[in-house]
Legacy VTK file of the C-alpha trace (Angstrom):
# vtk DataFile Version 3.0
C-alpha trace
ASCII
DATASET POLYDATA
POINTS 601 float
0.000 0.000 0.000
1.434 3.367 -0.980
1.707 5.718 1.909
-0.349 8.923 1.978
1.002 11.904 3.888
-1.387 14.532 5.192
-0.770 18.217 4.521
-1.239 20.890 7.126
-4.597 22.439 7.903
-3.347 25.675 6.391
-2.582 23.940 3.113
-6.085 22.529 2.892
-7.662 25.917 3.592
-5.352 27.649 1.120
-6.183 25.138 -1.590
-9.879 25.877 -1.314
-9.466 29.620 -0.733
-7.409 30.206 -3.876
-10.134 28.811 -6.074
-9.886 29.769 -9.743
-13.441 28.694 -10.604
-14.892 30.872 -7.790
-17.493 29.313 -5.607
-20.311 31.362 -4.151
-18.439 34.268 -2.522
-20.745 34.538 0.476
-20.488 30.810 1.211
-16.702 30.822 0.874
-16.393 33.798 3.207
-18.721 32.327 5.818
-17.281 28.813 5.776
-13.733 30.170 6.126
-14.821 31.990 9.285
-14.874 29.396 12.095
-17.092 31.645 14.203
-20.023 30.853 11.919
-21.608 27.674 10.484
-23.339 28.341 7.161
-23.466 24.853 5.610
-24.592 21.585 7.160
-21.209 20.074 6.323
-19.205 22.964 7.751
-17.480 23.647 4.439
-17.624 22.738 0.760
-15.153 19.905 1.389
-17.501 18.203 3.900
-14.722 17.986 6.513
-16.902 19.048 9.471
-13.719 20.468 11.024
-13.687 23.678 13.059
-10.611 25.777 13.739
-12.143 26.917 17.033
-10.082 25.857 20.027
-11.388 27.542 23.159
-12.829 24.152 24.079
-9.916 21.743 24.432
-9.166 18.255 25.637
-8.120 19.836 28.938
-11.303 21.801 29.658
-14.090 20.010 27.760
-14.914 18.090 30.934
-16.272 21.366 32.354
-18.822 21.730 29.553
-22.291 22.787 30.729
-25.646 23.480 29.109
-25.779 27.170 28.206
-29.302 27.250 26.818
-31.865 25.097 24.995
-34.786 25.421 22.615
-37.777 23.168 21.953
-38.619 22.691 18.277
-42.219 21.664 18.985
-41.943 18.559 16.787
-41.631 14.948 17.970
-39.886 12.983 15.202
-36.311 12.281 14.165
-34.136 15.428 14.176
-31.239 15.084 11.715
-28.902 17.807 10.486
-27.827 20.793 12.597
-28.614 24.465 13.098
-26.788 27.168 11.157
-25.224 30.293 12.650
-24.671 33.404 10.559
-23.751 36.562 12.456
-26.001 36.933 15.494
-28.717 34.626 14.173
-29.172 30.882 14.536
-31.389 29.096 12.001
-33.063 25.907 13.257
-35.089 23.422 11.214
-37.366 20.535 12.142
-38.538 17.278 10.592
-41.951 17.328 8.905
-43.637 19.824 8.708
-40.167 21.416 8.232
-40.558 24.488 10.401
-37.708 27.007 10.243
-36.896 29.275 13.196
-34.565 32.271 13.219
-33.277 32.769 16.770
-31.661 35.933 18.115
-28.372 35.005 19.795
-28.161 38.491 21.287
-31.475 38.041 23.070
-31.385 34.577 24.689
-32.611 32.777 21.573
-35.745 34.844 21.074
-37.642 33.885 17.910
-37.068 36.546 15.246
-39.247 34.822 12.661
-40.818 31.447 11.968
-41.567 29.783 8.631
-44.086 26.937 8.756
-44.961 25.467 5.353
-48.365 23.946 4.740
-47.709 20.452 3.408
-50.062 17.591 2.635
-49.661 15.042 5.473
-50.099 12.295 2.867
-46.423 12.790 2.109
-45.509 11.204 5.472
-46.201 7.534 4.589
-44.263 7.980 1.349
-41.092 9.071 3.148
-38.269 6.656 3.951
-37.216 6.266 6.649
-38.877 8.669 9.120
-39.883 12.264 8.396
-36.367 13.654 8.855
-34.793 16.651 7.171
-31.018 17.178 7.083
-31.147 20.898 7.270
-30.802 24.323 5.770
-28.161 26.130 3.760
-27.279 29.835 3.653
-26.018 32.025 0.805
-26.372 35.611 -0.373
-28.725 36.631 2.433
-31.051 33.693 1.800
-31.894 30.578 3.784
-32.661 27.548 1.609
-34.930 24.664 2.564
-35.929 21.558 0.613
-39.245 20.456 2.089
-40.515 16.894 2.471
-42.994 17.455 -0.369
-40.019 18.373 -2.642
-40.779 22.091 -2.741
-37.515 24.058 -2.666
-37.857 27.463 -1.015
-35.563 30.454 -0.689
-36.318 32.490 2.421
-35.209 36.030 3.144
-32.781 35.575 6.021
-33.946 38.838 7.591
-37.666 38.129 7.839
-38.385 34.592 6.614
-40.452 35.671 3.613
-40.467 33.325 0.618
-38.420 34.866 -2.200
-38.952 31.997 -4.630
-40.002 28.367 -4.692
-39.645 25.469 -7.104
-41.241 22.030 -7.168
-38.575 19.324 -7.488
-40.780 16.205 -7.594
-44.202 14.623 -7.074
-44.988 12.749 -3.828
-47.861 10.977 -5.595
-45.198 9.137 -7.611
-43.145 8.424 -4.485
-40.807 11.421 -4.833
-39.989 13.085 -1.498
-37.061 14.790 0.202
-35.035 14.327 3.374
-31.754 15.969 2.319
-30.127 19.368 2.597
-29.101 21.472 -0.420
-25.814 23.094 -1.444
-25.346 26.573 -2.961
-22.558 26.579 -5.553
-21.705 29.763 -7.457
-25.054 31.049 -8.827
-26.818 27.692 -8.424
-28.573 25.661 -5.762
-28.015 21.912 -6.110
-30.835 19.662 -4.979
-31.325 15.875 -4.793
-34.403 13.657 -4.468
-35.602 10.580 -2.549
-37.890 7.709 -3.537
-35.803 4.618 -4.278
-38.257 2.428 -2.346
-41.026 3.615 -4.684
-39.313 3.049 -8.014
-38.460 6.708 -8.573
-35.801 7.430 -11.222
-33.757 9.933 -9.282
-31.707 12.971 -10.219
-29.587 15.920 -9.192
-30.959 19.320 -10.193
-29.401 22.785 -10.337
-31.670 25.794 -9.787
-30.794 29.445 -10.228
-29.914 30.770 -6.784
-31.808 34.025 -7.326
-34.879 32.981 -9.290
-35.423 29.251 -8.768
-35.326 28.566 -12.503
-34.101 25.068 -13.374
-30.689 25.183 -15.069
-29.822 21.500 -15.473
-30.988 18.095 -14.312
-28.858 14.942 -14.302
-30.550 11.589 -13.753
-28.613 8.716 -12.203
-30.030 6.170 -14.637
-31.155 6.248 -18.264
-30.040 7.502 -21.700
-26.793 9.439 -22.014
-28.716 12.659 -22.655
-30.619 12.221 -19.374
-27.695 11.247 -17.177
-25.446 13.938 -18.676
-22.441 11.818 -19.532
-20.121 12.161 -22.510
-19.524 8.605 -23.803
-15.967 9.479 -24.822
-14.917 11.917 -22.092
-16.727 10.687 -18.985
-14.595 7.974 -17.422
-14.798 5.169 -14.873
-11.455 4.029 -13.461
-9.675 5.876 -16.256
-11.610 4.439 -19.200
-14.434 6.109 -21.197
-17.839 4.812 -20.137
-18.945 4.442 -23.781
-22.350 4.857 -25.377
-25.479 3.878 -23.426
-23.397 3.027 -20.360
-26.483 2.927 -18.152
-29.067 1.459 -20.535
-26.852 -1.530 -21.385
-26.928 -2.635 -17.756
-30.703 -2.819 -17.399
-33.239 -5.232 -18.851
-35.788 -3.591 -21.127
-37.436 -0.528 -19.614
-36.564 -1.359 -16.010
-34.328 1.708 -15.900
-37.452 3.869 -15.901
-38.158 2.723 -12.327
-34.500 2.201 -11.452
-33.949 4.341 -8.331
-30.415 5.659 -7.873
-31.620 8.383 -5.529
-29.575 11.354 -4.379
-30.641 11.965 -0.790
-27.197 12.147 0.836
-24.601 14.894 1.072
-22.950 17.037 -1.587
-19.421 18.459 -1.705
-17.728 20.887 -4.085
-14.163 21.663 -5.114
-13.792 25.248 -6.395
-10.468 24.388 -8.022
-11.907 21.731 -10.324
-15.449 23.183 -10.361
-16.700 19.653 -9.684
-19.611 18.664 -7.460
-19.369 15.254 -5.796
-22.218 13.083 -4.529
-23.416 9.478 -4.516
-26.474 7.647 -5.808
-28.572 5.101 -3.958
-30.000 1.636 -4.460
-31.444 0.283 -7.681
-35.147 -0.560 -7.506
-36.415 -3.105 -6.526
-34.553 -4.658 -3.595
-35.117 -8.041 -5.250
-31.971 -8.477 -7.391
-33.500 -11.342 -9.400
-35.914 -8.895 -11.006
-33.242 -6.565 -12.434
-30.334 -8.380 -14.128
-27.169 -6.418 -14.895
-24.941 -3.923 -13.098
-27.825 -1.404 -12.878
-25.666 1.643 -13.657
-25.413 4.256 -12.420
-26.935 3.331 -9.086
-24.491 2.999 -6.142
-22.143 5.448 -7.860
-19.847 8.340 -6.990
-20.469 11.187 -9.455
-18.057 14.037 -10.181
-20.052 16.600 -12.188
-19.229 19.999 -13.650
-21.126 22.507 -11.512
-21.991 24.712 -14.506
-23.276 22.080 -16.943
-23.970 18.997 -14.835
-21.915 16.823 -17.206
-20.070 14.038 -15.381
-16.288 14.101 -15.604
-15.957 10.693 -13.955
-18.047 8.063 -12.191
-17.281 5.039 -10.039
-19.838 2.360 -9.194
-19.042 0.847 -5.805
-21.648 -1.926 -5.584
-22.648 -3.132 -9.074
-25.962 -5.025 -9.159
-26.667 -4.274 -5.518
-28.237 -7.177 -3.609
-28.313 -5.653 -0.111
-29.537 -2.013 -0.331
-26.067 -0.541 0.223
-26.906 3.002 -0.960
-23.866 4.986 -2.079
-25.133 8.372 -0.863
-22.803 8.969 2.087
-20.653 12.111 2.127
-17.609 12.639 -0.091
-14.914 14.282 2.049
-12.347 16.277 0.070
-8.823 16.444 1.494
-5.383 17.284 0.109
-2.671 14.730 0.881
0.566 13.419 -0.556
1.094 10.068 -2.256
4.718 9.055 -2.794
5.696 12.664 -1.953
3.404 13.983 -4.663
0.501 16.277 -3.819
-2.837 14.668 -4.626
-6.393 15.940 -4.440
-8.382 13.189 -2.743
-11.940 12.140 -2.046
-12.653 9.880 0.941
-15.964 8.046 1.187
-17.297 5.631 3.805
-19.850 3.568 1.943
-22.838 1.720 3.305
-21.267 -1.459 1.887
-18.622 -1.360 4.638
-15.635 -0.245 2.546
-13.771 3.014 3.036
-12.661 4.414 -0.330
-9.931 6.899 -1.190
-9.941 8.224 -4.767
-8.189 10.961 -6.691
-11.015 13.492 -6.939
-9.685 14.996 -10.179
-9.475 11.738 -12.121
-11.499 9.154 -10.184
-8.450 6.905 -9.755
-9.086 4.318 -7.027
-6.301 4.376 -4.421
-7.621 2.643 -1.287
-10.626 0.385 -0.592
-10.628 -1.371 2.783
-13.218 -2.565 5.303
-13.809 -0.076 8.113
-15.596 -2.654 10.257
-14.027 -6.116 10.623
-17.521 -7.645 10.744
-18.099 -6.936 7.020
-18.473 -10.333 5.315
-20.561 -9.975 2.136
-17.380 -9.412 0.084
-13.799 -10.485 0.720
-12.274 -7.326 -0.716
-12.393 -4.810 -3.537
-10.240 -5.991 -6.443
-7.322 -3.542 -6.693
-5.496 -5.330 -9.531
-5.590 -2.902 -12.465
-5.083 -5.772 -14.910
-7.989 -7.803 -13.548
-11.350 -7.926 -15.379
-12.985 -7.259 -12.003
-10.766 -4.276 -11.123
-12.583 -1.930 -8.754
-15.400 -4.381 -8.034
-16.140 -6.021 -4.682
-15.545 -9.786 -4.686
-18.864 -11.150 -3.414
-19.023 -14.147 -1.071
-21.550 -16.586 -2.517
-23.231 -17.565 0.744
-24.144 -13.913 1.401
-25.457 -13.240 -2.121
-29.222 -12.688 -2.027
-29.191 -13.187 -5.803
-27.783 -16.707 -5.461
-30.028 -17.429 -2.508
-32.971 -16.559 -4.716
-36.502 -15.337 -4.237
-38.430 -16.419 -1.135
-35.195 -17.708 0.393
-33.830 -16.135 3.555
-30.110 -15.421 3.198
-28.776 -15.155 6.750
-25.904 -13.553 8.608
-25.074 -10.806 6.109
-22.828 -8.050 7.478
-23.466 -5.177 7.340
-27.248 -4.830 7.411
-29.051 -2.758 4.773
-28.509 0.408 6.779
-24.801 -0.139 6.163
-21.633 0.053 8.219
-22.459 3.751 8.072
-25.570 5.455 6.798
-25.868 9.186 6.089
-24.571 10.235 9.543
-21.506 12.213 8.394
-17.906 11.630 9.416
-15.419 14.406 10.204
-11.781 14.966 9.242
-9.077 16.685 11.283
-6.090 18.068 9.349
-4.296 18.247 12.706
-4.295 14.459 13.149
-4.830 13.412 9.539
-7.614 11.107 10.745
-11.280 10.673 9.888
-13.802 10.229 12.703
-16.571 7.903 11.667
-19.904 7.067 13.337
-20.708 3.468 12.435
-23.305 0.709 12.628
-22.137 -2.698 13.863
-25.216 -4.504 12.588
-25.948 -7.579 10.451
-29.093 -8.926 8.800
-31.126 -11.729 7.287
-32.543 -10.812 3.861
-35.343 -12.515 1.938
-36.181 -11.099 -1.502
-39.578 -11.613 -3.109
-41.191 -10.672 -6.402
-42.964 -7.339 -6.519
-44.762 -5.338 -9.220
-44.501 -1.612 -9.820
-47.418 0.732 -9.161
-46.709 4.493 -9.128
-46.744 5.878 -5.596
-46.735 2.449 -3.940
-43.781 0.728 -2.206
-41.490 -1.094 -4.640
-39.203 -2.875 -2.188
-39.456 -6.635 -2.643
-37.541 -7.852 0.420
-38.117 -8.723 4.069
-35.323 -8.011 6.529
-34.382 -8.622 10.139
-31.440 -6.924 11.869
-29.254 -7.798 14.862
-25.888 -6.861 16.453
-22.812 -8.220 14.698
-22.150 -11.670 16.210
-18.936 -12.712 17.960
-18.233 -9.114 18.931
-18.844 -6.763 21.866
-22.632 -7.185 21.743
-23.359 -3.590 20.820
-24.713 -2.209 17.553
-22.207 0.565 16.945
-18.657 1.859 17.090
-17.155 5.310 16.824
-13.831 4.985 15.030
-10.787 6.946 13.931
-9.743 5.953 10.401
-6.475 6.450 8.541
-7.469 6.805 4.883
-3.802 6.775 3.916
-3.555 3.102 4.799
-7.181 2.035 5.096
-6.881 1.135 8.779
-8.768 1.711 12.021
-6.580 3.691 14.457
-8.901 3.417 17.456
-12.484 2.300 18.066
-14.980 3.080 20.828
-17.771 0.565 21.426
-21.372 1.772 21.566
-24.519 -0.069 22.624
-26.477 1.239 19.643
-25.537 2.521 16.205
-23.915 5.931 16.222
-26.478 7.810 14.128
-25.112 11.294 14.806
-22.760 13.333 12.649
-19.285 13.938 14.075
-17.473 17.231 14.651
-13.672 17.571 14.852
-12.081 20.707 16.291
-8.683 22.350 16.532
-9.006 21.989 20.291
-8.124 18.315 19.880
-11.673 17.228 20.683
-14.134 15.208 18.594
-17.864 15.322 19.377
-20.701 12.960 18.498
-24.111 11.925 19.825
-25.660 8.548 20.657
-29.083 7.043 20.119
-29.611 6.938 23.887
-29.225 10.724 23.872
-25.656 11.357 25.041
-23.492 14.107 23.624
-19.949 12.738 23.914
-16.541 14.372 23.601
-13.430 12.267 22.994
-9.734 12.925 22.555
-8.957 13.193 18.844
-5.671 11.311 19.163
-6.655 8.469 21.472
-10.446 8.256 21.525
-10.499 8.601 25.319
-13.904 9.764 26.515
-13.585 13.222 28.051
-17.224 14.225 28.589
-20.799 13.072 28.164
-24.209 14.584 28.855
-27.647 13.006 28.493
-29.963 15.173 26.402
-33.770 14.747 26.546
-34.005 12.381 23.555
-31.855 10.229 21.304
-29.390 12.137 19.135
-29.446 11.600 15.366
-28.505 15.205 14.662
-25.037 16.461 13.730
-22.863 18.332 16.214
-21.795 21.869 15.228
-19.872 24.723 16.843
-19.735 28.521 16.630
-18.798 31.560 18.667
-20.914 34.419 19.905
-19.501 37.494 21.587
-16.118 35.806 21.681
-17.248 32.574 23.374
-17.280 29.111 21.766
-20.461 27.046 21.872
-21.279 23.486 20.798
-24.830 22.649 19.721
-26.767 19.541 18.762
-30.370 18.607 17.991
-31.889 15.695 19.889
-35.039 13.849 18.857
-34.854 10.112 18.328
-35.893 8.702 14.969
-34.344 8.077 11.585
-34.103 4.564 10.193
-32.568 3.171 13.390
-35.153 4.854 15.606
-38.189 4.512 13.335
-39.926 2.144 15.762
-40.007 4.825 18.455
-40.633 7.703 16.055
-43.576 6.106 14.253
-44.906 3.876 17.040
-44.179 0.627 15.175
-44.052 -2.798 16.861
-43.738 -5.376 14.067
-40.093 -6.554 14.186
-39.909 -6.582 10.368
-41.364 -3.084 10.045
-39.126 -0.168 9.186
-37.354 -2.459 6.716
-36.159 -4.603 9.614
-35.030 -1.833 11.977
-37.944 -2.036 14.432
-36.937 -5.439 15.760
-33.214 -4.716 15.648
-33.486 -1.585 17.770
-36.393 -2.644 20.011
-34.317 -2.150 23.183
-33.874 1.544 22.393
-37.244 2.288 24.030
-35.655 1.372 27.389
-33.249 4.298 27.129
-34.985 7.243 25.497
-38.284 8.639 24.262
-39.534 11.035 21.616
-38.355 14.617 21.747
-37.359 17.653 19.765
-34.814 19.943 21.357
-31.744 21.976 20.572
-29.145 21.901 23.361
-26.277 24.399 23.371
-23.165 23.851 25.506
-20.272 26.030 26.676
-17.443 26.003 29.181
-18.338 28.488 31.965
LINES 1 602
601 0 1 2 3 4 5 6 7 8 9 10 11 12 13 14 15 16 17 18 19 20 21 22 23 24 25 26 27 28 29 30 31 32 33 34 35 36 37 38 39 40 41 42 43 44 45 46 47 48 49 50 51 52 53 54 55 56 57 58 59 60 61 62 63 64 65 66 67 68 69 70 71 72 73 74 75 76 77 78 79 80 81 82 83 84 85 86 87 88 89 90 91 92 93 94 95 96 97 98 99 100 101 102 103 104 105 106 107 108 109 110 111 112 113 114 115 116 117 118 119 120 121 122 123 124 125 126 127 128 129 130 131 132 133 134 135 136 137 138 139 140 141 142 143 144 145 146 147 148 149 150 151 152 153 154 155 156 157 158 159 160 161 162 163 164 165 166 167 168 169 170 171 172 173 174 175 176 177 178 179 180 181 182 183 184 185 186 187 188 189 190 191 192 193 194 195 196 197 198 199 200 201 202 203 204 205 206 207 208 209 210 211 212 213 214 215 216 217 218 219 220 221 222 223 224 225 226 227 228 229 230 231 232 233 234 235 236 237 238 239 240 241 242 243 244 245 246 247 248 249 250 251 252 253 254 255 256 257 258 259 260 261 262 263 264 265 266 267 268 269 270 271 272 273 274 275 276 277 278 279 280 281 282 283 284 285 286 287 288 289 290 291 292 293 294 295 296 297 298 299 300 301 302 303 304 305 306 307 308 309 310 311 312 313 314 315 316 317 318 319 320 321 322 323 324 325 326 327 328 329 330 331 332 333 334 335 336 337 338 339 340 341 342 343 344 345 346 347 348 349 350 351 352 353 354 355 356 357 358 359 360 361 362 363 364 365 366 367 368 369 370 371 372 373 374 375 376 377 378 379 380 381 382 383 384 385 386 387 388 389 390 391 392 393 394 395 396 397 398 399 400 401 402 403 404 405 406 407 408 409 410 411 412 413 414 415 416 417 418 419 420 421 422 423 424 425 426 427 428 429 430 431 432 433 434 435 436 437 438 439 440 441 442 443 444 445 446 447 448 449 450 451 452 453 454 455 456 457 458 459 460 461 462 463 464 465 466 467 468 469 470 471 472 473 474 475 476 477 478 479 480 481 482 483 484 485 486 487 488 489 490 491 492 493 494 495 496 497 498 499 500 501 502 503 504 505 506 507 508 509 510 511 512 513 514 515 516 517 518 519 520 521 522 523 524 525 526 527 528 529 530 531 532 533 534 535 536 537 538 539 540 541 542 543 544 545 546 547 548 549 550 551 552 553 554 555 556 557 558 559 560 561 562 563 564 565 566 567 568 569 570 571 572 573 574 575 576 577 578 579 580 581 582 583 584 585 586 587 588 589 590 591 592 593 594 595 596 597 598 599 600
């Protein structure tokens, strides 16, 4: 394995600051100021790293609750608040209320936006009624509602400046994701893979809401915006009809490949990076072929939407290992040569390091030793299976066949990590990853497509990884230079919260029981924990106000792991198998919806 050497934090910041393609100026300015938090991911690179260091490994144990705020909604609270200047912007799950809170006046509500949405969208959403938060640019707050309406709000008063409809819930199209402002555009994804939706990424004009381009994950070249000769996978042109050739008949029209994860952007290359989700249906027997471009990393030109390169991680998915998790952009050295890298922790249990300019695959290793569905990713460039996972036959639901229960597959469908975002510290060169330590039994069955109705075709059960510590999660530090776990903290339940790394040498994350935890970035030693009113599936963020550093997190149990509690479900197979797997969670927490803000006195 070639050794990767991390550059300094200053080098990473400089690389993104000296951007020739020019990102949105207001976003660049805000995200380079550690006192504010204008994007869900902290910055365009998705590092979730803060240069703030008032709170350190030495004093974090003194952390106390500074203030709190009830959102008034009792479902899963994902994402985080934003802070711009003296205002904090807080969102909720459905009905997607937005609050502007005055930090100068003890969190007083400046304005409130409460959209009127058809509650019939709720049963179409998967999984839970979560929303991963707002974005800020050019004096506007952007929200993508559950019903797929995209709205631009005046940050001063909450008035709607423009809106655009991104999909149709009657066809199964909904939204749970955030958005990302890039230059003069707002990039927006879509959900609905469990309803046979053919999904896409769309760019809207930041000032008017007019659609500029739309790139589907699956379909004809003209729809998916690839150039057969110039768009590459692993260095080779994808060729004509690269998606259509991998589907049987018209199955691509209900093929999924949804885009409900996170989005990153490199101003130097002007490329937007994101992943696509599962092919529909979950029954692999019904859709022969590689099902491109589901389960794929896309690198697209921000101006035109045309893909420069793609990489499919799980061809012909048989386990629902969506590829939507965040793409973290870091600058490191390989063999003493500067490289621009993309690091991705996939649901399939492999941590990938690629060259983000070319799509060259550099590292692909398991980030949980329990992963068993594949032995490895083939890294032999001369092999016909180069870049593909080598599937273990006994864990193939395709080989097991319809109406046959394939048992003991690791990880479960919710992956070794789902959307809960990792963080990167340029000070340690390590990635901090919230993970699921969960396995499953999977029984596919034949299903027919009806618009607006579930198009799943599998029954699942989930359980803790066997022959391990008995828990369902770990919080790990990962060295993407070598593809190795540096340290690992055991957790009773999956870690469904996004991590935050800081220059104070502290990493924060939340637990499903409701604890905010702080650990030493170098060793993983637990330095602090506090039990919030409900389980944490939100992402930890930090900011300063009047010269003082604060740490904030949303609590409100739910999401896929907590869907049993959130939706009041009891059938162990409900929630696509999560209800039974996480049944014990009800002994530790209950529904809630609260923002808790911490500080050192």
